[in-house]
C-alpha positions, 0 to 999 in steps of 0.5 A: 396846527397853527404856525406863526413866524416869530416876527408876527407874534404880538403881546396879548394877541391870542392865536387860536386853534380848534382841537385836535390841534394841540401845538403852536409852531413858532418859526424863525423869521430870518429877517426878524428873529426873536430878540435875546430875552425871556418870553412869557406864553399863556395857554387857556383851553375851552371844553365842548361845554364852553368852560375855560381853564385857568391860564397855564404859563411858561417862560421861554428864554432866547439865548445867544448861543452862536460862537463868533467867527475870528478873522485875522488880517495880517501882512504875508511878509514883513521886512527885518526890523519892521513892525506890523499890525494884526487886525481882528476888525473883520471878526463877526458875531451873528444875531445881536451879538458884538465882539467884546474882547480880542485875545492875541497869543503867539503860538510858535516861533520858527 
């Protein structure tokens, strides 16, 4: 059964396998994963007489489904009557995502 890293996939380059291998395994290359988007794949099969099928196609959509990580940097203590800053600058998102919004909420006083 053929196996290909995501970084090795190339448009219009066939990956062939002899029967009974019916699957193509696409593994994620951690250094170069597939980008978010829609990918079209095609399968053409050939029988033992050399006849080829019409192409079958499928679309696979790669989505960003990983939640970002919120990190707050804040002073441990603040003098009475003094202002302070809360920072979310070190918050991160994996893959190709970026932080688009910071939503701050005071949860309690006491």
